[in-house]
N, C-alpha and C positions, 0 to 999 in steps of 0.2 A: 697696720699686718701686727699682730703679735707673734712673737717668736719664742716659743718654748724647748729650750735647750737642755739636754741631761747627758753628763759625762758619768762613765761607771768604771770604777775600777774595782773587778772582783779578788775576795779573798784568795790568797795563796795557795790555800786548800781547797778551794772549787773543782769539783769533779769536770770531765768535759761532759757528762751525762747531764749533770746540773747547768752548765755554760747550754747546752744543747737546748735544754726546759726553757731556760730563759729566753736566748732567741727565739723559739717558738711561740712564746707568750708574745714577745713584740711584734713580729709577724701578725699574730693575729688581731692584735691592737690597731696594726696600721692598717689592716683590711675593714676595719668599722666603719670607714670614712667620716670621721670624727673630725680632721684635719684637713685645711684647705691642701697642705702639701705635708709629707710625713716620709722622712728619711731616717735610716740608721744603718749603721755599718760596725764590723770589729776594727779594731786598729790593723793599719796596715803595716808598722812595723818600721817605719819609715824614721820615727823619731828619735829613737833611745828607749834605755830602761825606763825612764819616766812617763811614757805614755801610760793612758790609761787604756781599758780593755775595748770599750765599745761608747759609740756616740749617738745620740739620737735629736733628731731637729723636727719640730712638728710647727707648722704655721696654722692661724688662726685668724680670722677676718675680725671679731672683737672679744672682750671678755668674757660675755656671756659664751660665747662657743668654748673657748679655753675651760672655763668652768665645766660645762658639760664635760669636757674631753676627762676632766681632772677627778669627777665623780663617777663616771662611767665604770661599769663592773669590769671590764676588761682592762683598762689603765689600774684600776685597783688591785687586781690578780697581779700585773707585773711587779707593782710597788711592793706587795706582801712578799713577793718570791725575791725579790733583788735585797730588801734591807737587811736581811740576817745573813746574805753572804757579799756583800758589796758596799761600797763609799760611793755616795752618789755625789754629784756637785749640778746643781739644778740652777738656772736663770730663765726669765722673761725678760726680753726686751720689745720695744715696740718701733717700729718701722714705718715710713709711708707704703699705703698699698699699693703694688705693683700690678699693673695689667697687660 
C-alpha cells in the first residue's frame, strides 16, 4: 500500500472564501474514487502555533494507481489552487497491504 501524505500551511493572507474553495476542491477530489482510502481535515488546533492548516492522506494499491491520481484533472485542480497560496509538504511511503 502506498500512502500519499500532504500537509498544507496556508499563507497568512488567505481569505476564508479561498480556504472554503480549497476545501471544496479537496472534497471533490475525494469523491473521484481514485484512492483506496482518502481522508483530509482541518487542523484541530490541539498542537499549538506551529501546526499546519490541513492535512490529506490517501492510500493507493500500487504506483500505477498513485500515478493515475497524481495526473487526474481533479488532483491537478487542487494543486493549481494551492500552490499560489500555501506551502506544501508531501511524502509517499510504502507499507504492507492490510486487509
